[in-house]
TORKE-448587 format. One line per 10 residues: number of its first residue (from 0); for each residue z, y, x of C-alpha. Coordinates in Angstrom, 2 decimals. Layout:
BEGIN
NUM	Z/Y/X; ...;
***
This chain:
BEGIN
0	136.80/77.43/64.45; 137.06/78.71/61.09; 133.81/79.32/60.39; 132.66/75.86/61.57; 135.12/74.17/59.41; 132.77/75.44/56.55; 129.78/74.40/58.31; 131.23/70.78/58.43; 132.20/70.80/54.61; 128.96/71.78/53.73;
10	127.41/68.67/56.08; 130.03/66.54/54.55; 128.86/67.61/50.95; 125.19/66.87/52.02; 125.66/63.66/52.87; 127.36/63.08/49.46; 124.74/64.42/47.84; 122.16/62.13/49.32; 123.85/59.64/49.12; 120.66/57.30/47.50;
20	118.09/58.94/49.98; 120.67/57.87/53.41; 121.67/54.63/51.46; 125.47/55.59/52.69; 128.41/55.01/49.86; 129.92/58.82/48.85; 132.69/57.14/49.63; 132.05/56.52/53.51; 130.85/60.06/54.04; 134.08/61.46/52.13;
30	136.35/59.85/54.34; 134.67/61.20/57.49; 134.49/64.47/55.93; 137.84/64.30/55.28; 139.42/63.75/58.78; 137.10/65.92/60.49; 138.51/68.85/58.07; 141.53/68.68/59.51; 140.67/67.80/63.17; 138.98/71.40/63.65;
40	141.73/72.71/62.00; 143.89/71.82/64.44; 141.87/71.80/67.81; 141.49/75.55/66.31; 144.37/76.15/64.87; 145.50/79.22/66.65; 142.09/81.05/66.38; 141.66/79.38/62.54; 145.86/81.31/61.55; 145.88/84.17/64.03;
50	143.00/85.39/61.51; 145.88/85.74/59.15; 143.79/84.10/55.98; 146.02/80.89/55.18; 148.98/81.94/52.47; 150.57/78.92/53.49; 150.84/79.86/57.69; 152.24/83.09/55.79; 154.58/81.27/53.63; 155.60/78.72/56.47;
60	156.77/81.34/58.74; 159.51/82.74/56.21; 160.49/79.18/55.45; 163.72/77.08/56.72; 161.48/74.59/57.94; 160.36/76.79/60.72; 163.91/77.58/61.29; 164.80/73.94/61.46; 161.67/73.21/63.79; 163.15/75.89/66.37;
70	166.21/74.73/66.43; 165.40/71.15/67.07; 163.01/72.64/69.88; 164.18/75.81/70.94; 161.21/76.28/73.54; 158.87/75.63/71.36; 155.33/77.85/71.64; 153.18/79.56/68.91; 150.74/76.57/69.41; 153.47/73.98/69.09;
80	154.83/75.83/65.47; 150.94/75.80/64.59; 150.59/72.50/65.21; 153.91/71.56/63.77; 152.52/73.47/60.56; 149.60/71.22/60.07; 150.54/67.68/61.12; 154.57/68.11/59.44; 153.98/70.40/56.81; 150.87/70.56/55.58;
90	149.34/66.97/55.69; 152.75/65.74/54.58; 152.64/68.11/51.81; 149.09/67.75/50.31; 148.92/63.85/50.84; 151.58/63.87/48.28; 149.87/65.36/45.81; 146.91/63.57/46.48; 148.44/60.29/46.36; 150.11/61.19/42.68;
100	146.36/61.29/41.49; 145.45/58.57/43.11; 148.13/56.09/42.09; 147.18/57.03/39.00; 143.42/56.58/38.92; 144.52/53.12/40.56; 146.27/52.10/37.95; 144.47/53.35/34.88; 141.36/51.89/36.03; 142.97/48.38/36.49;
110	144.33/48.77/33.33; 141.18/49.45/31.47; 139.49/46.81/33.33; 142.42/44.00/32.22; 141.40/44.97/28.81; 137.75/44.46/29.37; 138.12/41.70/30.96; 139.86/40.38/27.97; 137.34/41.68/25.93; 139.51/43.84/23.90;
120	136.46/46.25/23.55; 134.64/44.16/21.85; 136.87/44.68/18.97; 135.89/47.65/18.74; 131.80/48.03/19.47; 131.34/44.95/17.43; 131.47/46.76/14.40; 128.42/48.99/15.00; 125.27/47.62/13.19; 123.64/50.42/11.76;
130	119.58/50.54/13.37; 119.15/54.33/12.69; 118.47/56.04/15.92; 120.17/59.29/15.22; 122.38/57.44/13.06; 123.32/55.32/15.82; 123.17/58.10/18.12; 126.10/60.44/16.18; 128.20/57.19/15.73; 128.09/56.27/19.47;
140	128.41/59.96/20.76; 131.97/60.02/18.37; 132.95/56.87/19.25; 132.56/57.96/23.20; 134.21/61.42/22.30; 137.76/59.93/21.37; 137.36/56.82/23.67; 137.12/59.56/26.62; 140.10/61.16/25.42; 141.93/57.95/25.12;
150	140.82/56.24/28.13; 138.58/58.34/30.65; 135.21/59.28/30.82; 134.30/57.17/33.78; 135.65/53.88/31.79; 134.21/54.97/28.51; 130.76/55.48/29.92; 130.98/51.89/31.23; 131.58/50.16/28.21; 129.59/51.90/26.24;
160	126.75/51.30/28.29; 127.18/47.88/28.46; 127.15/48.11/24.26; 123.90/49.88/24.52; 122.04/46.81/26.24; 123.38/45.12/23.10; 122.10/47.40/20.62; 118.67/49.00/22.20; 115.42/47.28/23.74; 113.50/50.04/24.46;
170	114.04/51.22/28.06; 113.42/54.69/27.57; 115.43/54.52/24.31; 118.79/53.35/26.02; 117.95/55.95/28.90; 118.45/58.79/26.32; 121.19/57.08/24.39; 123.30/56.75/27.75; 122.30/60.29/28.50; 123.85/61.45/25.17;
180	126.98/59.38/25.67; 127.44/61.24/29.83; 127.70/64.40/27.79; 130.01/62.74/25.18; 132.42/61.30/27.53; 132.83/64.04/29.72; 132.78/66.36/26.55; 136.05/63.80/25.52; 137.35/63.33/28.89; 138.10/67.43/29.23;
190	140.52/68.33/26.20; 142.73/65.00/26.86; 145.54/65.07/30.11; 144.38/61.48/30.54; 140.36/61.42/29.70; 139.32/62.83/32.95; 140.15/63.23/37.12; 139.89/67.63/37.05; 142.12/67.67/33.62; 144.11/64.72/35.51;
200	144.60/67.18/38.22; 145.55/70.16/36.36; 147.96/68.57/34.23; 149.80/66.63/36.97; 149.76/70.16/39.33; 151.49/71.56/36.18; 148.74/74.29/35.60; 148.39/73.03/31.95; 150.67/70.65/29.23; 150.15/67.83/27.51;
210	150.15/69.63/23.60; 148.18/72.81/24.86; 145.30/71.03/26.36; 144.65/69.41/23.12; 144.85/72.10/20.99; 142.95/74.83/23.15; 140.15/72.79/24.75; 139.33/70.18/21.87; 136.92/72.78/19.50; 134.91/73.69/22.78;
220	134.62/70.13/23.39; 133.55/69.05/20.00; 130.87/71.87/20.22; 129.81/70.90/23.56; 129.15/67.43/22.22; 127.60/68.86/18.68; 125.02/71.02/19.67; 122.54/68.71/21.82; 123.35/66.19/18.61; 121.78/68.89/15.89;
230	118.97/69.61/18.44; 118.36/66.15/18.75; 118.69/65.64/15.12; 115.94/67.81/14.53; 113.13/65.74/16.56; 114.45/62.24/16.50; 112.93/59.82/14.02; 112.59/55.94/13.58; 115.13/52.76/14.39; 116.16/51.47/17.67;
240	114.66/47.92/18.73; 117.27/45.56/19.21; 116.89/43.38/22.41; 116.71/39.63/22.21; 120.41/38.13/23.23; 121.50/34.65/23.47; 123.95/34.43/21.57; 126.00/31.77/24.46; 125.05/34.20/27.08; 129.07/33.86/28.47;
250	131.83/31.14/27.71; 134.53/32.88/25.75; 138.11/32.50/27.59; 139.82/34.67/25.31; 141.33/34.00/21.72; 141.26/36.83/19.19; 145.14/37.21/19.57; 144.84/38.07/23.28; 142.11/40.34/22.76; 143.68/42.15/20.03;
260	147.19/42.30/22.05; 145.12/43.82/25.30; 143.74/46.00/23.88; 147.03/47.16/21.89; 148.74/46.97/25.55; 146.16/49.13/27.28; 145.44/51.80/24.92; 149.61/51.91/24.22; 150.13/52.11/28.05; 147.70/54.99/28.46;
270	149.03/56.68/25.49; 152.49/56.30/26.73; 152.19/58.07/30.21; 152.53/61.70/28.57; 155.59/60.41/26.63; 156.98/58.81/29.73; 156.64/62.62/31.65; 157.98/64.55/28.68; 161.07/62.09/28.43; 162.12/61.36/32.35;
280	160.08/64.84/34.07; 158.85/62.26/36.38; 155.16/62.03/37.87; 152.57/60.70/35.59; 151.96/58.15/37.98; 155.02/56.69/37.66; 154.58/56.02/33.97; 151.00/54.91/34.48; 152.36/52.11/37.05; 154.91/51.19/34.36;
290	152.60/50.55/31.83; 150.62/48.37/34.51; 153.71/46.45/35.28; 154.25/45.39/31.96; 150.54/44.59/31.59; 150.56/42.59/34.46; 153.74/40.24/33.43; 152.09/39.58/29.84; 148.81/38.32/31.06; 150.96/35.93/33.62;
300	152.78/34.38/30.98; 150.02/34.87/28.72; 147.69/32.55/30.70; 150.70/30.38/32.69; 149.30/27.14/31.23; 145.64/27.36/31.58; 143.04/26.26/34.05; 143.49/28.12/37.69; 139.97/29.76/37.64; 140.66/31.00/34.36;
310	143.85/32.58/35.15; 142.99/33.80/38.23; 140.23/35.60/36.42; 142.42/36.81/33.40; 145.39/37.95/35.27; 145.72/41.35/36.82; 145.42/39.92/40.37; 142.42/38.47/39.44; 141.02/42.07/38.08; 142.51/44.22/40.84;
320	139.32/42.61/42.38; 136.81/44.39/40.41; 138.51/47.77/40.09; 136.49/50.38/41.73; 138.38/51.14/44.91; 135.48/53.06/46.66; 135.96/55.85/43.91; 139.42/55.55/44.88; 138.51/56.45/48.83; 136.27/58.88/47.71;
330	138.76/60.90/45.79; 140.90/60.52/49.05; 138.37/61.76/51.36; 137.29/65.17/49.38; 140.73/65.98/48.25; 142.12/66.01/51.40; 139.02/68.13/53.07; 139.46/70.60/50.06; 143.48/70.52/51.15; 142.12/71.57/54.89;
340	140.20/74.35/53.28; 143.22/75.47/51.02; 145.69/75.62/54.00; 143.10/77.00/56.66; 142.50/80.12/54.24; 139.32/79.52/52.91; 140.11/79.03/49.29; 141.92/82.53/49.36; 139.32/84.11/50.34; 137.01/82.55/47.89;
350	139.28/83.66/45.25; 139.30/86.76/46.61; 135.53/87.55/46.53; 134.95/86.18/43.01; 138.02/88.33/41.61; 136.41/91.51/43.58; 132.74/90.56/42.32; 133.46/89.19/38.79; 137.23/89.81/38.01; 136.29/87.63/34.64;
360	138.28/84.43/34.12; 134.90/83.81/31.61; 132.47/84.40/34.39; 134.19/82.70/37.17; 134.75/79.66/35.48; 131.22/79.60/34.20; 129.92/79.59/37.35; 132.84/76.74/38.87; 131.33/74.79/35.91; 127.13/75.21/36.80;
370	128.53/74.54/40.36; 129.83/70.80/39.00; 126.59/70.17/38.01; 125.68/70.05/41.69; 128.58/69.04/43.60; 131.44/67.08/42.40; 133.89/68.36/39.73; 136.90/67.02/41.77; 136.64/69.42/44.82; 136.12/72.34/42.97;
380	138.78/72.23/40.69; 141.09/71.51/43.85; 139.44/74.62/44.87; 140.21/76.42/42.08; 144.01/75.17/42.30; 144.55/76.43/45.54; 142.75/79.31/44.89; 144.97/80.56/42.28; 148.75/79.79/42.29; 150.68/79.46/38.52;
390	152.13/82.75/37.61; 155.57/83.25/36.20; 156.67/85.96/33.28; 157.98/87.80/36.10; 154.83/87.71/38.62; 152.64/88.77/35.73; 154.59/92.22/34.74; 154.85/92.67/38.71; 151.55/92.45/38.99; 149.13/95.55/39.29;
400	147.06/94.35/35.89; 149.52/91.95/34.09; 146.61/91.90/31.32; 144.41/89.85/34.13; 147.10/88.38/35.37; 148.95/86.55/32.12; 145.55/84.21/32.33; 146.62/82.37/34.89; 150.42/81.68/34.04; 151.04/77.57/33.07;
410	148.39/76.77/29.98; 146.69/80.71/30.73; 143.36/80.84/29.46; 141.93/80.81/33.42; 143.54/76.64/33.55; 142.20/75.69/30.07; 138.78/76.86/30.23; 138.85/75.58/33.91; 139.44/72.02/32.24; 136.70/72.46/29.80;
420	134.25/73.76/32.51; 134.78/71.47/35.85; 135.15/68.69/32.91; 131.27/69.35/31.07; 129.70/71.60/33.85; 128.64/68.50/35.35; 126.68/66.87/32.42; 123.94/69.28/33.34; 123.01/67.08/36.22; 123.57/63.42/36.18;
430	124.69/63.62/39.46; 127.08/66.17/38.81; 129.77/63.64/37.12; 131.36/60.25/37.95; 130.41/59.21/34.23; 126.69/60.85/35.14; 126.81/58.53/38.31; 127.86/55.60/36.38; 125.03/55.76/33.67; 122.45/56.24/36.49;
440	123.54/53.16/38.42; 124.11/51.06/35.54; 120.59/51.98/33.81; 118.77/53.09/36.74; 118.23/56.57/35.22; 115.77/58.68/36.89; 116.86/61.71/37.67; 113.80/63.72/37.16; 113.86/62.08/34.16; 117.07/63.38/33.22;
450	116.68/67.05/34.22; 112.94/66.93/31.94; 115.05/65.43/28.53; 118.82/66.25/28.93; 119.60/68.97/31.42; 118.60/71.97/28.72; 120.12/69.68/26.27; 123.43/69.55/27.74; 123.41/73.38/29.18; 122.85/74.52/25.53;
460	126.13/72.69/24.87; 127.76/73.58/27.75; 127.34/77.49/27.13; 128.09/76.87/23.14; 131.32/75.79/24.40; 132.05/78.57/26.38; 131.47/80.88/23.78; 133.62/78.61/21.07; 136.45/79.53/23.50; 135.80/83.09/23.99;
470	136.25/83.64/20.02; 138.83/81.36/19.93; 140.68/83.26/22.16; 139.94/86.29/20.81; 141.29/84.84/17.31; 144.38/83.48/18.43; 145.70/85.86/20.97; 143.49/89.73/20.41; 143.90/89.81/16.60;
***
């Protein structure tokens, strides 16, 4: 049954990877996978837990939770204890952690969608007037890089692709620009605690702190974006052809004041989250939901006297219908599946294998980043978080190799490099990140076309960023 869990996971992942050929949304496959993993786990709990690979089970046997259960049910068998461990301990524990991420994402997506519905982002994008290809590419890339850090890479990609349709007429030129935007969005999201799902996970899990992730990952992320741009600058020439756009594509429902107000409030709400966590020490999702609540009240009051149709469109109630809920379900399913592997002990075995064969945080994270181009980076990050615990200074000193163990403390090099690798490695293939999948869907970018023209550029930037972090680590900590 231990091996069967791996088989089920691989089959589920195959379904997710083949989303377009089999025409089944990856969210549906992820939900089925997440449930089946726990079904196999609980049905085979006796054989799986008796192997001794589950660190969670070992800790549970020594915990007060087991003592309380035995007190309530003195006649409980070992199988009863195992089922109690899975149902009332592990599932509840992991559901709490997963829920923090899901509510954070749901709140963030709703805030950004509300700003977009009020055309707040047009205040930024309408200021771009150049027609030179290479100049426009650098402008859009840097704009994407910083917008992704403030908002998130998925939303930024959607906004920037929408902008491209107004700026670039030729399809293949637009494909190229959209692909470079994916690289910039993933790079920008990697160094911000709210810019990418994987960094959010590490931040919420306390592996990294806000100030440290910004300081330590910013330069590698910037290098990740600049290297492909420099290569492209050598051969890209000419001007873009603007598309023929009708002046009245759609009626404006918001005033200039409302656009500015919602843009300021939306970005302010997102930037407020790290401040909220630092001051209150409460989970970040509470700060995000608080910001959403304030914006919700503002939109209700702002459009109180408007037509019912317009009011419904611009208030949060109407905006919620446009939020990408399938993405939330996808994360729920895939994180649940990874949680089952963590509880059963598979991830612990993988950690031991990587340590034994590589025993180098740079090699381990480089592999994780490249794998994230093939499979989703969310479960890879969740897997790494489950494989390696956060060590304290006492644990480091007590370890056999304190020089190696120091990398796994909070804000250690392993976690910083994991944020970079998992966040940017997905750019190597267009299906490797949420931003890439969004761009692919919006612009119908061909997978093979991306591999031929973008993958090597993304790989060059990715490896250059790894090298930049390595040099940075040496200069700061080893000189």
